[in-house]
C-alpha angles and dihedrals in degrees: 000000000000109000089222090067111090144145122027093345090062088052092052092051092047088053089053096242090141093059109030121175105232127201124181136193119194125198135174124216130189121193127214087260089059093250111149128212131188115207122194118189115192133186121202112199117196132177095280109011147012133240126199132211129190119194121189114194130188138161123235125174104313094338134096106208128204133191114190128195120186126189112198118195122234091248090065096058097148114043128168094231144336119216146065129323125188142148131237134185115288091232087083089077103145122080137204127174144165109224139065117344174355090230129035121287137190133186092268095037111041114093092088089062118078127225108241143107112294138187127204141126133265089242092058093053092077115091113202101225113181088243109042109244146139111317146147104053123146120206129212092026119168096181142348133193131206111205134193123219087253090059099253109144140199109201120196117199120197115204095210109030109256144148130303139169135187122192143154087216103083126214094243091056093047091052094049098043124089098184135029091246090068093060121094126178114254123230089245134054116243112218128195124193106185131204085191137352132196122246117251104229111179097282094141091065108001146359120000126243117300114256093247091062097050124100116247129204119266137077126329125185132191137176122202142149143206121225120191112210114188117205089223094052092047091052089051092049092237117198119252094032107124127213117257100229 
């Protein structure tokens, strides 16, 4: 292991969190009312323990709904985050959200950021810390939208306001880079929707995160949805398209 890697990050690597062995089982269910559900059960095997994740997915009107349940083993008592990560096309480069802003915020560093509706860009979410590291999250978010220059929008609704981030600087690149000059924007945007996220502390140059802002083992749940809003449909006043605010 690289001698420059220390502290809690060293612990995560020793637990195998950077190279989990993933197994999935997918089932379809249809109710008597003809409502269809997709269930994905995943197992994440690390070096010393295993976590499980169940995702239930169903369509309703113009929404795709998700209910996530995560079971974190006792051995993984201090994780960086629990939630969903995915990538979308870089053309959705503009960003709106209702939550804390305009700058980044974390559980132990958020009271200076106000809860309101904010506008920005994916490019501006990246904060150029001298040592590349986690950045760009927004706490207490109820919804966020990624918008193309043509006006097409992907709106993400979070049932219980939580944390999200969207960046062209991906986690794997941040973890491998030593200096800012080594970072290059990716051709996709990496999105996180978190059920829970660890506080930052000052571990890069001082004390680690306080105990009250660390993630414990146990069960985490999260409900969220994706809403596709076409610029053409919105201009036509299509039925079923909900207002943003």
